[in-house]
C-alpha positions, 0 to 999 in steps of 0.5 A: 500500500502506498503511503499518503502524506495526509494530515488526518488519519483513518478513525480521526474525528474532524470538523469542517473549517467553515460549515457546521459539521463534523465526522470520522475519516473512513478513507483518504484520497491522496488528491482529488478523485471525485467527478468534474461535475461534483467539483464544478458544482462548488462555488468557484471562489471556494473550490479547494486545490485538487493537489491535496488529500481529500477525505471521505467522512461519516459526517453529521450536522444538527439535522442529518447524517451523511457521507462527505468528501472534503479537502484537507485545507477545509478540515481541522481536528475535533478536540471536543472528545465527543463521539460522532453519532453517525449510525455507520460508525459502530459498523466501521470502527471500535472504541473512541479514544483520544479523538479517534476511533480504533481501526483495523486490528484494534477493533473490539 
């Protein structure tokens, strides 16, 4: 497996810098790997660079749960220590410890 130079890791809880949602990283693309239609639908003045890691998140806001695709420049680590309530978290991850969920061999 190739090493990705990513700031955030699988299982880590993150927040969006601008929009009011948070989520758990469940996959990382080393650079933009979504459709041109998706990218072009973003407001031109806020489109992120394509040459950075993009994260797949099990995301939540005050209204719903969903999957989000977010550039590294738009994320920060969540330091609240609060669990993410997305219903798929328990299926993909283990216990929450220190701002990250257990992944892989660490699953309970």
